[in-house]
C-alpha positions in Angstrom: 3.2 0.1 12.5 1.9 0.8 16.1 -0.4 3.3 17.2 2.4 5.2 19.0 4.5 5.5 16.1 1.6 6.9 14.0 0.7 9.3 16.9 4.2 10.7 17.2 4.2 11.5 13.6 1.0 13.3 13.5 2.5 15.3 16.6 5.5 16.3 14.5 3.0 18.0 12.3 3.8 21.1 14.9 1.4 23.8 14.2 0.6 23.4 10.5 -3.0 23.5 10.5 -4.9 21.8 7.4 -7.0 24.5 5.7 -10.7 23.6 4.3 -9.4 22.9 0.9 -7.5 19.7 0.3 -3.9 19.3 -0.5 -2.8 18.0 -4.0 0.5 16.7 -4.1 1.5 16.0 -7.9 5.1 15.5 -7.3 7.3 14.4 -4.7 11.0 15.7 -4.3 13.3 13.1 -2.6 16.7 14.7 -1.6 19.7 12.4 -2.4 20.7 12.2 1.5 17.4 11.4 2.6 17.2 8.4 -0.2 20.4 7.3 0.7 19.7 7.1 4.3 16.6 4.6 3.2 18.6 2.5 1.3 21.0 2.1 4.0 18.5 1.6 6.8 16.7 -0.6 4.5 19.4 -3.1 3.7 20.7 -3.2 7.3 17.2 -3.9 8.7 16.8 -6.5 5.8 20.3 -8.2 6.0 19.5 -12.0 6.3 16.3 -11.6 7.3 12.4 -10.4 6.0 12.0 -7.7 8.6 10.2 -4.6 7.5 12.3 -1.4 7.8 10.2 1.5 8.6 10.9 5.3 9.4 9.5 8.7 9.5 9.7 11.3 6.4 10.6 15.0 7.0 10.3 17.9 4.9 8.0 20.3 3.8 5.1 21.4 1.3 5.9 24.1 -1.5 2.9 24.8 -3.6 1.9 21.2 -5.2 5.3 19.9 -4.6 6.5 17.5 -1.4 10.0 18.1 -0.8 11.4 15.1 1.2 14.8 16.5 2.8 15.6 14.2 5.8 14.4 10.9 7.6 15.1 8.9 10.5 14.6 5.2 11.4 12.0 3.8 13.6 13.7 2.0 16.5 14.5 -1.7 15.6 13.6 -2.8 19.2 10.5 -1.2 20.3 10.9 -3.2 23.8 13.9 -1.4 24.6 13.4 2.1 23.5 10.3 4.1 24.2 9.1 4.8 20.8 7.0 8.1 21.5 10.2 9.5 23.6 12.5 8.4 20.8 10.8 10.2 17.9 10.0 13.3 19.6 13.8 13.7 20.8 14.9 13.2 17.4 12.4 15.8 16.0 13.7 17.8 18.7 17.6 17.7 18.2 17.2 18.2 14.4 15.0 21.0 15.0 18.1 22.5 17.3 20.5 21.8 14.0 18.1 23.9 11.9 16.9 20.6 10.0 13.5 20.5 8.8 11.7 18.8 11.4 8.0 18.5 10.2 7.0 14.8 9.5 5.3 14.6 5.9 4.7 10.7 5.7 7.0 7.5 6.6 8.6 5.3 4.3 9.1 1.4 4.3 11.1 -1.8 2.9 9.1 -4.5 0.7 10.3 -7.8 -0.6 9.7 -7.5 -4.2 6.9 -5.7 -4.4 4.8 -7.4 -1.7 3.5 -4.0 0.3 -0.4 -3.9 -0.3 -1.5 -4.7 3.0 -4.4 -3.9 5.6 -1.5 -2.6 8.0 -0.3 -0.2 5.3 -4.2 0.9 4.4 -4.4 1.8 7.9 -1.2 3.3 8.9 -1.5 5.6 5.9 -5.2 6.6 6.7 -3.9 7.4 10.1 -1.2 9.4 8.7 -3.1 11.4 5.9 -6.6 12.3 7.8 -4.0 13.9 10.6 -1.3 15.2 8.1 -3.1 15.4 4.6 -0.1 16.1 2.6 1.7 12.7 3.9 2.8 10.1 1.7 4.3 7.0 2.2 7.7 5.9 0.1 7.9 2.5 -0.7 11.7 0.9 -1.1 12.5 -2.5 -2.8 16.1 -3.8 -1.8 16.1 -6.6 -4.0 15.1 -4.9 -7.2 17.7 -2.4 -6.5 20.5 -4.7 -6.0 19.6 -6.5 -9.6 20.3 -2.9 -10.9 16.5 -1.4 -10.7 16.7 1.7 -8.4 13.0 0.7 -7.0 11.3 3.4 -5.0 7.9 4.6 -5.2 5.6 7.4 -3.3 2.0 6.7 -2.6 -1.0 8.2 -1.5 -4.5 6.9 -0.4 -7.3 8.2 -3.1 -10.0 10.1 -1.7 -12.6 7.5 -2.5 -10.5 5.1 -0.1 -10.2 7.8 2.5 -13.9 8.0 2.8 -14.4 4.1 2.6 -12.0 3.3 5.4 -13.7 6.6 7.1 -16.9 4.7 7.5 -15.8 1.2 7.8 -18.0 -0.5 5.9 -16.5 -2.5 3.2 -19.5 -4.4 1.9 -19.9 -5.0 -2.1 -22.9 -2.3 -1.5 -20.9 0.5 0.1 -17.7 0.0 -2.3 -19.9 0.3 -5.2 -21.7 3.2 -3.9 -18.4 5.0 -3.2 -16.9 3.9 -6.7 -13.9 2.0 -4.7 -11.8 -0.7 -6.5 -8.7 -2.1 -6.3 -7.8 0.2 -9.0 -8.1 3.4 -7.3 -7.1 2.6 -3.7 -3.7 3.9 -3.7 -2.5 6.9 -6.0 1.0 6.6 -7.5 2.5 10.5 -7.1 5.4 11.3 -9.4 8.9 10.8 -7.7 12.0 13.2 -8.9 15.3 12.7 -7.0 17.5 15.7 -6.4 20.7 16.1 -5.9 22.9 19.8 -4.8 25.7 21.0 -7.5 28.2 19.8 -5.0 27.0 16.2 -4.9 26.7 16.1 -8.9 30.2 17.0 -9.1 31.4 14.7 -6.9 29.7 11.4 -8.7 31.3 12.4 -11.7 34.4 12.2 -10.2 33.7 9.1 -8.2 32.5 7.5 -11.8 35.8 8.4 -13.6 37.8 7.0 -10.6 35.6 4.1 -10.4 37.4 1.0 -12.7 35.8 -0.2 -15.6 34.8 -3.7 -14.7 33.0 -2.3 -11.5 29.7 -1.4 -13.8 29.4 -4.7 -15.2 27.1 -5.9 -12.7 24.4 -3.5 -14.1 24.6 -6.0 -17.3 23.9 -9.2 -15.7 21.3 -11.0 -17.6 20.4 -13.7 -14.9 17.0 -12.6 -14.1 15.3 -16.2 -13.7 15.8 -16.1 -9.9 13.9 -12.7 -9.5 11.3 -13.7 -12.4 10.4 -17.2 -10.6 9.9 -15.4 -7.4 7.5 -13.1 -8.1 5.5 -15.3 -10.2 5.7 -17.6 -7.5 4.3 -14.9 -4.9 1.8 -14.1 -7.8 0.6 -17.6 -7.9 -0.2 -17.6 -3.8 -2.2 -14.1 -4.3 -3.9 -15.9 -6.9 -5.0 -18.8 -4.8 -5.9 -16.2 -1.8 -8.0 -14.2 -4.0 -9.9 -17.9 -5.4 -10.4 -18.5 -1.8 -12.4 -15.3 -1.2 -14.0 -16.0 -4.4 -15.5 -18.9 -3.2 -16.4 -17.4 0.0 -18.8 -14.5 -1.9 -19.9 -17.7 -3.8 -21.0 -19.5 -0.5 -22.7 -16.1 0.9 -24.4 -15.3 -2.6 -25.9 -19.1 -2.4 -27.0 -19.1 1.0 -28.8 -15.4 0.6 -30.6 -17.0 -2.2 -31.4 -20.2 -0.6 -33.0 -18.0 2.3 -34.9 -15.7 -0.3 -36.5 -19.2 -1.8 -37.4 -20.7 1.7 -38.6 -17.0 2.7 -41.1 -17.4 -0.7 -42.1 -20.7 -0.2 -43.1 -19.8 3.4 -45.0 -16.8 2.4 -46.8 -18.6 -0.2 -47.7 -21.3 2.5 -48.8 -19.2 4.5 -51.3 -17.6 2.1 -52.6 -21.1 1.1 -53.0 -21.7 4.7 -55.0 -18.3 5.3 -57.0 -19.1 2.1 -58.3 -22.5 3.1 -59.4 -21.1 6.7 -61.2 -18.2 5.3 -63.0 -20.8 3.2 -64.0 -22.9 5.9 -64.9 -19.8 8.1 -62.0 -19.6 10.6 -59.9 -16.8 11.5 -56.3 -16.3 9.7 -53.3 -17.2 11.1 -51.6 -14.4 13.0 -49.1 -12.7 11.0 -45.6 -13.3 12.3 -42.3 -11.2 11.8 -40.8 -12.8 8.8 -37.4 -10.9 9.7 -37.5 -12.9 13.0 -38.1 -16.5 11.3 -35.6 -15.6 8.5 -32.3 -13.6 10.3 -30.6 -11.7 7.5 -27.2 -13.4 6.8 -24.3 -10.7 7.5 -23.0 -9.4 4.6 -19.2 -10.3 3.9 -16.6 -7.5 4.1 -14.8 -7.4 0.4 -11.6 -5.5 2.0 -9.3 -8.6 2.1 -10.4 -9.2 -1.6 -9.9 -6.2 -3.0 -6.3 -5.8 -1.3 -5.8 -9.2 -2.7 -6.5 -8.0 -6.3 -4.7 -4.7 -5.9 -1.4 -6.5 -4.8 -2.0 -9.2 -8.0 -2.5 -6.2 -10.3 0.8 -4.5 -8.7 2.7 -7.8 -9.3 1.6 -8.2 -12.8 2.6 -4.7 -13.7 6.2 -4.8 -12.1 6.9 -8.4 -14.1 5.9 -7.1 -17.1 8.1 -4.0 -16.2 11.0 -6.2 -15.3 10.5 -8.5 -18.6 10.8 -5.1 -20.7 13.6 -4.0 -19.1 15.4 -7.6 -19.4 14.8 -7.5 -22.6 16.3 -4.2 -23.0 19.8 -5.7 -21.5 19.4 -8.7 -23.9 19.7 -5.9 -26.9 22.7 -3.9 -25.2 24.4 -7.2 -24.1 24.1 -8.8 -28.3 25.0 -5.3 -29.9 28.1 -4.9 -27.5 28.7 -8.7 -28.3 28.7 -8.0 -31.9 30.9 -5.1 -31.6 33.4 -7.4 -30.0 33.3 -9.9 -33.3 
């Protein structure tokens, strides 16, 4: 996400100054209108390619509930339109028609749950440090097309915010901050709310829908989706293996340097003892740190993000297999009833 997008979203905060106390968001309430806009934008943006669709979320905070009532997409071709002017103009027009125009976060599409990246971490950090109640919604159009509505809300944990703010990702800093891939992002419970008129319309549309229209939701051909998720998981496991090899090489170099330093000190002590026995002055003390320069610590951010994505893939595969088993039992019951 570009810096102008983040800056404009922060300016959309208007006069909402955060209090000293930390904002606690326990649930995200998403209006059906905003959800349909997100789905429409993500499907249009990602049709036939792997482009990532992104946009601004609008709403307000009520107690510990974040209500998302509207949204609008970022411009697709940033070269043709000035992003900053575009977003400010959108917020200004929404305010004129008495629609919620306060920015409360952003949304992004993903392909098979592949969203835990450094860019997402940096973008959400910029949002959350300026708009404390902001969230990021992750929508997966591929899983939704298979009959599973996949949209989730995430926020950075306080440990992740403190670590990113310090920009120190060494093993010692991560251990001191008690930050790991398990508590990098916090998933917030998301509920979808529709008005009574929309619920009435959905009931009427359901009665008008032909009986054959809903058959795709019992599609048992899940091997293609599962195969793609497993292949993506294997790629990330390979990346984590490379990160582990880098860290092992760093450990070996560090251990070798410590061993060489210890040998040098022992040799210098023995030489000084011999010179003292011969009545000669000892050798001048040299700065060991200049001769043995410390090896720069290896940042562990990439390894932590890769581990988080692997954990996310494992959860999704487990959930997907459980849902597929449920479909199999339903299909078996329907087949037995026909007999």
